[in-house]
C-alpha positions as CSV (number, residue, x, y, z in Angstrom):
1,M,241.3,51.3,188.1
2,V,242.1,48.0,186.7
3,F,238.4,47.1,186.3
4,S,237.8,50.5,184.7
5,G,240.6,49.9,182.2
6,L,239.2,46.5,181.3
7,Q,235.7,47.9,180.9
8,S,237.0,50.6,178.5
9,R,239.0,48.1,176.5
10,V,236.0,45.7,176.1
11,R,233.8,48.5,175.1
12,A,236.3,49.6,172.5
13,I,236.5,46.1,171.1
14,V,232.7,45.9,170.9
15,L,232.6,49.3,169.1
16,L,235.2,48.2,166.7
17,G,233.3,45.1,166.0
18,L,230.1,47.1,165.4
19,L,231.9,49.5,163.0
20,A,233.6,46.6,161.1
21,T,230.4,44.7,160.7
22,T,228.5,47.8,159.6
23,S,231.1,48.8,157.0
24,A,231.3,45.3,155.6
25,A,227.5,44.9,155.4
26,W,226.3,43.2,152.2
27,S,225.8,46.0,149.8
28,S,222.9,44.7,147.8
29,R,219.5,44.8,149.5
30,D,217.5,43.4,146.6
31,A,218.6,39.8,146.8
32,W,219.5,37.2,149.4
33,A,220.8,33.7,148.9
34,P,221.5,30.9,151.5
35,G,225.1,31.0,152.4
36,A,225.4,34.7,151.5
37,R,226.0,37.2,154.1
38,P,222.6,38.8,154.8
39,S,222.1,42.5,155.5
40,R,222.0,43.7,159.1
41,H,218.3,43.3,159.2
42,G,218.3,40.0,157.2
43,F,215.5,37.5,157.0
44,G,217.5,34.3,156.3
45,P,217.3,31.3,158.6
46,G,217.9,32.4,162.2
47,D,217.7,36.1,161.5
48,R,214.1,36.7,162.8
49,V,211.7,35.0,165.2
50,L,208.2,35.6,163.9
51,L,204.7,35.0,165.1
52,D,203.1,32.5,162.8
53,A,199.4,33.4,163.2
54,H,197.9,29.9,163.1
55,N,194.4,29.4,161.5
56,S,194.1,33.1,160.9
57,Y,190.7,33.0,159.2
58,P,187.0,32.6,160.2
59,E,185.6,29.2,161.1
60,A,181.9,28.6,160.3
61,G,181.2,32.3,160.4
62,R,183.0,32.9,163.7
63,W,186.3,34.5,164.6
64,A,186.3,36.8,161.6
65,D,188.7,39.2,163.3
66,R,191.6,36.8,163.4
67,I,193.6,38.3,160.6
68,D,192.9,41.8,162.1
69,R,194.3,40.6,165.5
70,A,197.3,39.1,163.7
71,L,198.1,42.2,161.8
72,A,197.6,44.4,164.9
73,T,200.6,42.7,166.5
74,G,202.8,44.4,163.9
75,T,205.1,43.3,161.1
76,P,207.0,41.3,160.2
77,L,204.8,38.3,160.9
78,A,203.6,35.1,159.2
79,I,200.0,34.3,158.6
80,E,198.6,30.9,157.9
81,Q,195.7,30.4,155.5
82,D,194.1,26.9,154.9
83,L,192.9,26.5,151.3
84,Y,190.0,24.6,149.6
85,W,188.8,24.7,146.0
86,R,185.1,25.2,146.1
87,R,182.3,26.0,143.6
88,D,180.0,28.9,144.5
89,S,176.4,27.7,144.4
90,A,175.1,31.0,143.2
91,S,177.6,31.9,140.5
92,G,178.6,28.4,139.5
93,T,182.3,29.4,139.5
94,F,185.1,27.9,141.5
95,D,187.3,29.9,143.8
96,I,190.0,29.5,146.5
97,V,188.3,29.7,150.0
98,V,189.9,29.7,153.4
99,A,188.5,27.3,156.0
100,H,189.6,24.7,158.5
101,D,187.4,21.8,157.6
102,S,185.7,20.6,154.4
103,N,182.3,20.9,155.9
104,A,182.9,24.6,156.7
105,T,183.6,25.9,153.2
106,R,180.0,27.0,152.5
107,G,180.0,30.8,153.0
108,A,183.8,30.8,153.7
109,P,185.6,33.9,152.4
110,T,187.9,33.7,149.4
111,L,191.7,34.0,149.8
112,Q,191.6,37.1,147.6
113,A,189.0,38.9,149.7
114,Y,190.0,37.8,153.2
115,F,193.8,37.9,152.9
116,F,195.1,39.8,149.9
117,E,192.7,42.7,150.2
118,K,193.3,43.0,153.9
119,I,197.1,43.3,153.4
120,R,196.9,45.5,150.3
121,P,197.4,48.8,152.3
122,I,200.5,47.3,154.0
123,M,202.0,46.1,150.7
124,E,201.3,49.3,148.8
125,R,202.8,51.4,151.6
126,A,205.8,49.2,151.7
127,L,206.4,49.6,148.0
128,S,206.0,53.4,148.3
129,E,208.4,53.6,151.3
130,N,210.8,51.2,149.7
131,R,212.5,50.2,153.0
132,R,213.8,46.9,151.6
133,D,215.9,46.1,154.6
134,T,212.6,45.4,156.5
135,W,211.2,43.0,153.9
136,P,209.4,40.7,153.7
137,L,206.9,42.1,156.0
138,V,204.3,39.4,155.7
139,I,204.9,35.6,155.2
140,L,201.9,33.9,153.8
141,N,201.9,30.3,154.9
142,L,199.6,28.3,152.5
143,D,198.2,25.1,154.1
144,F,196.6,23.2,151.2
145,K,193.8,21.0,152.5
146,E,193.4,19.7,148.9
147,N,196.0,19.4,146.2
148,Q,194.2,19.2,142.9
149,R,195.8,20.8,139.9
150,E,193.0,23.3,139.5
151,L,193.6,24.7,143.0
152,H,197.3,25.0,142.4
153,D,196.8,26.8,139.1
154,A,194.3,29.2,140.7
155,V,196.9,30.0,143.4
156,T,199.5,30.6,140.8
157,A,197.2,33.0,138.9
158,L,196.4,34.8,142.1
159,L,200.0,35.2,143.0
160,A,200.8,36.4,139.5
161,A,198.2,39.1,139.9
162,H,200.1,40.4,142.9
163,D,203.5,40.0,141.5
164,R,204.7,43.4,142.5
165,W,204.5,42.4,146.2
166,L,206.2,39.0,145.9
167,T,209.6,37.6,147.0
168,T,210.7,35.5,144.0
169,A,213.6,33.5,142.7
170,P,214.5,32.5,139.1
171,R,213.6,29.0,138.0
172,T,216.9,27.4,137.1
173,S,218.1,24.1,135.7
174,T,219.9,23.4,139.0
175,P,217.0,23.0,141.5
176,E,219.3,21.7,144.2
177,V,221.0,25.1,144.3
178,A,219.2,27.9,146.1
179,A,219.3,31.0,143.8
180,S,219.2,34.5,145.2
181,L,215.8,35.8,146.2
182,A,214.5,39.1,144.8
183,V,212.9,40.4,148.0
184,G,209.4,41.9,148.1
185,P,207.2,42.8,151.0
186,L,205.4,39.4,150.7
187,L,206.9,35.9,150.9
188,V,204.7,32.9,150.1
189,L,205.4,29.5,151.5
190,A,203.8,26.3,150.3
191,G,204.0,22.8,151.8
192,A,206.0,19.6,151.4
193,D,203.5,17.8,149.1
194,S,205.1,16.5,145.9
195,T,202.3,17.8,143.7
196,Q,202.9,21.3,145.0
197,R,206.5,21.0,144.0
198,I,205.4,19.9,140.5
199,D,203.0,22.8,140.1
200,F,204.9,25.6,141.8
201,H,208.4,24.6,140.6
202,D,208.7,21.8,138.0
203,R,206.1,23.2,135.6
204,V,207.6,26.7,135.7
205,P,209.8,27.2,132.7
206,V,213.5,27.8,133.3
207,G,214.1,31.5,133.3
208,Q,210.8,32.5,134.7
209,R,210.1,33.3,138.4
210,L,209.2,31.0,141.3
211,R,206.5,32.7,143.4
212,A,206.0,30.2,146.2
213,F,208.5,28.1,148.1
214,G,207.9,24.7,149.6
215,A,209.0,22.8,152.6
216,I,211.4,19.8,152.6
217,P,209.6,16.5,153.2
218,V,209.9,15.1,156.7
219,P,210.2,11.3,157.0
220,S,207.3,9.5,158.7
221,P,208.4,7.9,162.0
222,P,208.4,4.1,162.2
223,G,206.3,2.2,164.7
224,A,203.2,-0.1,164.9
225,T,201.4,2.0,167.4
226,R,200.8,5.6,168.0
227,D,203.0,5.6,171.1
228,E,205.8,3.9,169.2
229,R,205.6,6.5,166.4
230,A,205.5,9.3,168.9
231,A,208.7,8.0,170.6
232,A,210.4,7.5,167.3
233,L,209.6,11.1,166.2
234,A,210.9,12.6,169.4
235,T,214.2,10.6,169.3
236,A,215.0,10.7,165.6
237,T,218.3,12.5,165.0
238,P,218.1,16.0,163.6
239,A,220.1,14.8,160.6
240,T,217.5,12.1,159.9
241,L,214.6,14.6,160.2
242,I,216.3,17.4,158.3
243,A,218.3,15.6,155.6
244,P,218.5,17.9,152.6
245,R,219.9,21.4,152.4
246,A,217.7,24.3,151.1
247,G,217.2,24.1,147.4
248,N,215.8,26.6,145.0
249,Y,212.2,25.6,145.8
250,A,212.2,23.9,149.2
251,R,213.6,26.4,151.7
252,W,211.9,25.6,155.0
253,V,210.9,22.7,157.3
254,N,207.7,22.3,159.3
255,F,207.4,20.3,162.4
256,P,204.7,19.3,164.9
257,W,205.7,19.9,168.5
258,G,205.9,16.2,169.1
259,V,209.3,16.2,167.5
260,V,210.5,18.0,170.6
261,E,208.4,16.6,173.4
262,S,207.2,13.0,172.8
263,G,203.5,12.9,172.3
264,G,203.2,16.6,171.7
265,Q,201.3,19.2,173.7
266,L,198.8,16.9,175.5
267,R,201.6,14.7,176.9
268,A,204.1,17.4,177.7
269,G,205.4,17.7,181.2
270,A,207.6,20.3,182.8
271,W,210.0,21.9,180.4
272,T,213.5,20.5,181.0
273,A,217.1,21.1,179.9
274,T,216.8,17.9,177.8
275,D,213.9,19.5,176.0
276,S,215.8,22.7,175.5
277,A,218.8,20.8,174.1
278,R,216.5,18.8,171.7
279,L,214.9,22.0,170.4
280,A,218.3,23.7,170.0
281,A,219.7,20.7,168.1
282,L,216.8,20.7,165.6
283,V,217.0,24.5,165.1
284,K,220.8,24.3,164.6
285,R,220.4,21.5,162.0
286,A,217.8,23.5,160.1
287,H,219.9,26.6,160.0
288,D,223.0,24.7,159.1
289,Q,221.0,23.4,156.2
290,Q,220.0,27.0,155.4
291,L,216.3,26.2,156.1
292,W,213.8,28.2,158.0
293,I,212.1,26.1,160.7
294,R,208.5,26.3,162.0
295,F,206.9,24.5,164.9
296,Y,203.2,24.1,165.3
297,T,201.1,24.9,167.3
298,L,202.0,26.2,170.7
299,D,198.9,27.1,172.7
300,G,198.0,27.2,176.3
301,F,194.5,28.0,177.3
302,T,191.7,27.2,179.7
303,P,188.1,26.6,178.6
304,D,187.1,30.2,179.2
305,Q,190.1,31.4,177.1
306,D,189.2,29.2,174.1
307,R,188.5,31.1,170.9
308,G,188.0,28.2,168.6
309,F,191.5,26.8,169.2
310,T,192.5,23.2,168.5
311,P,192.3,21.1,171.7
312,S,195.2,18.8,170.7
313,Y,197.6,21.9,170.6
314,N,196.8,22.9,174.2
315,F,199.6,22.7,176.8
316,G,196.9,23.5,179.4
317,S,197.9,26.9,180.6
318,D,199.3,30.1,179.2
319,T,202.2,29.7,181.5
320,A,203.1,26.3,180.0
321,A,202.8,27.8,176.5
322,A,204.9,30.8,177.4
323,R,207.7,28.5,178.6
324,R,207.8,27.0,175.1
325,W,207.5,30.3,173.4
326,T,210.5,31.6,175.4
327,A,212.6,28.6,174.5
328,S,211.7,28.9,170.9
329,I,212.5,32.6,170.8
330,L,215.8,32.1,172.6
331,T,216.7,29.2,170.3
332,G,216.0,31.2,167.1
333,V,212.9,29.3,165.8
334,D,211.9,31.2,162.6
335,F,208.2,30.7,162.7
336,V,206.4,30.0,166.0
337,A,202.8,28.9,165.2
338,T,200.2,29.8,167.9
339,D,196.6,30.9,168.1
340,Q,197.4,33.3,171.0
341,Y,198.9,36.1,168.9
342,D,198.9,38.9,171.4
343,Q,200.3,36.8,174.3
344,F,203.2,35.5,172.1
345,V,204.1,38.9,171.0
346,R,204.2,40.2,174.6
347,V,206.5,37.4,175.6
348,R,208.8,38.1,172.6
349,A,208.9,41.8,173.4
350,G,210.8,41.0,176.6
351,I,213.3,38.8,174.7
352,R,214.4,41.2,172.0
353,R,217.1,40.5,169.5
354,P,219.8,43.2,169.2
355,Q,221.5,44.2,166.0
356,R,223.6,41.7,164.1
357,S,226.9,43.3,165.2
358,S,226.3,42.2,168.8
359,E,224.3,39.0,168.2
360,F,225.0,36.0,170.3
361,H,225.5,32.7,168.5
362,A,224.7,29.8,170.8
363,D,225.3,26.4,169.1
364,G,225.3,28.2,165.7
365,L,221.9,29.8,166.4
366,R,222.0,33.2,164.7
367,G,221.0,36.0,167.0
368,A,218.6,34.2,169.3
369,H,219.2,35.7,172.7
370,V,218.1,38.0,175.4
371,D,218.4,41.7,175.0
372,R,217.3,44.6,177.2
373,A,216.5,48.2,176.9
374,P,219.1,50.7,178.3
375,G,218.8,50.7,182.1
376,A,216.4,47.8,182.2
377,H,216.9,44.8,184.4
378,P,218.1,41.7,182.5
379,T,215.2,39.6,181.1
380,H,214.5,36.6,183.4
381,V,215.8,33.3,182.0
382,R,215.4,30.0,183.9
383,H,218.3,27.7,184.5
384,D,217.0,25.1,182.0
385,E,217.4,27.7,179.2
386,L,220.9,28.8,179.8
387,P,222.6,25.5,178.6
388,T,220.9,26.1,175.2
389,L,222.5,29.5,175.1
390,V,226.0,28.9,176.3
391,E,226.9,25.3,176.4
392,H,227.1,24.4,172.7
393,R,229.6,26.8,171.2
394,T,230.9,24.9,168.2
395,V,233.9,25.0,165.8
396,A,231.5,25.6,163.0
397,D,230.1,28.6,164.8
398,R,233.5,30.1,165.3
399,H,234.1,29.5,161.6
400,A,231.0,31.6,160.9
401,D,232.6,34.5,162.9
402,T,235.7,34.2,160.7
403,T,233.6,34.3,157.5
404,H,232.1,37.5,158.9
405,G,235.7,38.9,158.9
406,L,235.7,39.6,162.6
407,P,237.3,36.6,164.4
408,E,238.9,38.8,167.1
409,L,236.6,41.8,167.3
410,R,233.1,40.3,167.6
411,R,231.6,40.3,171.0
412,H,228.3,38.6,171.6
413,V,226.1,40.3,174.2
414,L,223.6,38.4,176.4
415,A,221.8,39.7,179.5
416,V,220.7,36.8,181.7
417,E,219.3,36.5,185.2
418,C,220.3,33.0,186.3
419,E,218.6,30.8,188.8
420,H,221.4,28.3,189.2
421,Y,225.0,28.7,190.3
422,G,226.4,25.7,188.4
423,L,225.5,27.1,185.0
424,F,228.3,29.7,185.2
425,A,230.8,26.9,184.5
426,R,229.3,26.5,181.0
427,A,229.5,30.2,180.4
428,Q,233.1,30.0,181.4
429,R,233.9,27.8,178.4
430,M,232.9,30.6,176.1
431,V,235.1,32.9,178.1
432,H,238.1,30.7,177.4
433,H,237.5,30.9,173.7
434,G,237.5,34.7,173.9
435,H,234.0,35.1,172.5
436,V,232.4,36.6,175.7
437,T,233.3,38.3,178.9
438,V,231.2,37.8,182.0
439,R,230.0,40.2,184.7
440,L,228.9,38.4,187.9
441,G,227.3,39.7,191.0
442,R,228.9,36.9,193.1
443,R,232.0,38.1,194.9
444,S,233.6,34.7,194.9
445,H,233.4,34.6,191.1
446,Q,235.0,38.0,190.8
447,R,238.2,36.5,192.1
448,R,238.5,34.1,189.2
449,K,241.2,35.0,186.7
450,D,239.3,33.8,183.6
451,I,236.3,36.1,184.2
452,V,236.4,39.9,183.6
453,P,234.4,41.4,186.5
454,L,233.2,44.6,184.8
455,T,230.4,45.4,187.3
456,T,228.0,43.8,189.7
457,R,224.3,43.5,189.3
458,P,222.8,41.3,192.0
459,A,219.5,39.6,191.3
460,V,218.8,38.9,195.0
461,D,219.4,40.6,198.3
462,R,223.1,40.7,199.0
463,N,222.4,39.6,202.6
464,D,220.7,36.4,201.3
465,D,222.6,33.5,202.7
466,R,222.2,31.6,199.4
467,L,224.9,33.8,198.0
468,D,227.4,31.5,199.7
469,D,225.8,28.1,199.0
470,G,225.0,28.1,195.3
471,G,221.9,30.2,195.3
472,P,220.7,32.4,192.5
473,D,222.7,35.3,191.2
474,A,222.8,37.6,188.2
475,A,225.1,37.4,185.3
476,V,225.7,39.4,182.1
477,L,227.6,37.8,179.3
478,E,229.2,40.3,176.9
């Protein structure tokens, strides 16, 4: 009876939190600004974990279906297009073509034909349905392989021709302040190159619209050798790597995976709690600075699985890549670049993000956590991921709850199947702060006064002797 009363009380608190969050939702769905409270289906830093379809274009006449495979995974998603400025030998005119290498531009499709015409039905349907809470549906990641003024101007003209689709912001006289975005079904991201900033921001007159948004520059790691530079990159502090806050133009940061694991994919070993904490720290810093964060490129394939993928991005197996995808999803990485579109989306489908009213903030990471369908078993999470989720609850994050107006009513839900007994002590810290309650299958834990034993859900046979010596068990944090 006591347990039943506790369960009813917690459920009532969760419901009140849901109602309060919903009723206080930001009323405008036409604009979003860093620091503002986004809508329940927001797209600000930490709100969504998206597939970033890496190199989603043909290469030397092969793999022409890449963009179709990317779009088939569903929206929202990000799509990368690598750009060159090339003269057509037949017509004599220049155009923007998509290709990976400079020697593969002959016969390469144009950005207009391959990308914009392909997404036209999606964009026009989005405008017709006007479901702005789902926008942007597509994020176009422009990787400029060249940076001549003519190419930039051609991109500007092409974007202007599709202005109805675009997410834009006003060009202001205070570039260090991020103005509100007028949200369209398409968001365009440029890079960190200084000439791109000049052409896509500085040359735009004050009062007109910015149509593309760049990345902040990332400092080059010091070192005389490749190994020294790799070590410096993987150990630089998040504050060093991500120094500025989002401005009106630079609103995201782009990292190679070597910033997480020294030497990148080819030197990566087993995924560890240290790696998890490093990833979480970088994501937290980016989101604290109101920046989207992208990591590239997380692949894992054997020779028979290779579909023109880049060898230096290969972790060696789909299992190794899936471990990093899972960590990235749980940690709230905004754009996860991979060539294995379908596999990534299948992994993400098992680690769904619930509505904002029940989102779990771990180390300030907005909404990145495990969810499950009604009646489904909790999604499997290894012991080296749980510290990322529950160990780093911070004062700043609790302040974020207060700014949402629900310091006492919010409850953050997480379904986790643990593999390690000792991790419950970390979850316990969050219980002390009143942010979560815990359901444990272990009988010994149910006797602890600081844990609310709502129900049991054993992950292993209850006759398993490991239940008494620190073996695996199931937990649900609510």
